[in-house]
C-alpha positions in Angstrom: -7.1 11.8 -2.6 -5.7 15.2 -3.2 -5.3 16.5 -6.8 -1.6 17.9 -5.8 -0.1 14.9 -5.8 3.5 14.9 -8.5 2.9 11.4 -10.6 6.1 9.8 -10.9 7.3 6.5 -11.9 8.9 3.6 -9.7 11.8 3.9 -11.2 12.7 7.4 -10.4 12.4 6.9 -6.3 15.8 5.9 -5.9 17.2 9.0 -6.3 14.4 10.9 -3.9 15.6 11.6 -0.4 13.0 10.7 2.4 12.6 13.2 5.3 12.7 10.7 8.6 9.0 12.4 10.3 5.9 10.9 9.7 3.8 12.6 7.3 0.2 11.0 9.4 0.7 12.3 13.0 -3.2 10.8 14.2 -2.9 7.4 15.2 -6.1 5.9 13.6 -4.3 7.1 10.2 -1.4 5.5 10.5 -3.5 2.3 11.6 -5.5 2.9 8.9 -2.2 3.0 6.6 -0.9 0.4 8.2 -4.1 -1.9 6.9 -4.2 -0.4 3.6 -0.6 -1.5 2.5 -1.0 -5.1 4.3 -4.5 -4.9 1.4 -2.1 -4.0 -1.1 0.4 -6.2 -0.7 -2.1 -9.2 -1.1 -3.7 -7.7 -4.1 0.1 -7.7 -4.9 1.1 -10.9 -4.9 -1.7 -12.5 -5.2 -3.7 -11.2 -8.2 -0.3 -9.2 -9.5 -2.8 -5.8 -8.9 -0.9 -2.5 -9.5 -2.5 0.1 -6.4 -1.4 3.5 -5.6 0.8 4.8 -3.4 0.6 8.6 -2.1 3.2 9.8 -0.3 6.2 12.4 0.0 9.8 12.9 -0.4 11.8 16.0 1.2 10.5 18.1 -2.2 6.8 17.7 -2.6 3.8 14.9 -2.4 3.9 12.6 -5.1 1.4 9.3 -6.5 3.5 6.0 -8.0 1.3 3.3 -9.6 3.0 0.1 -9.1 2.7 -3.1 -7.8 3.4 -3.8 -3.9 5.4 -7.3 -2.9 6.7 -6.8 0.5 6.0 -4.7 4.0 8.0 -4.5 6.5 8.2 -2.6 9.7 9.8 0.7 8.0 9.5 0.2 4.0 7.1 -0.7 1.1 9.0 -2.7 -0.9 8.2 -2.3 -4.9 8.4 -4.4 -8.0 12.6 -4.6 -8.3 13.5 -3.9 -5.5 12.3 0.1 -5.2 11.5 1.0 -2.1 9.4 3.9 0.0 9.3 4.3 3.7 6.3 3.9 5.5 6.3 7.0 7.4 6.5 8.8 4.4 3.2 7.2 3.0 -0.2 9.1 3.0 -2.4 6.3 1.9 -3.2 3.5 -0.7 -5.5 2.9 -2.9 
């Protein structure tokens, strides 16, 4: 992934504001994002593995390294109840 993503701690996610628009336009990219998030969910629940989530708030592009505990239709739920809207996520590794 590109290097222009600012690293952020998951505890600071609550203070971010997220626009409603999707950061991805391509249908295949959105499908890949969904697959990556489901994989991250499995890794988080089965192996307690951390992954990197590349996303964008209303200010800039950011990356967080954390464990995914849940995925809903609209949100990714992280450890300790923090969440990121799926439509603001570029990629997860």
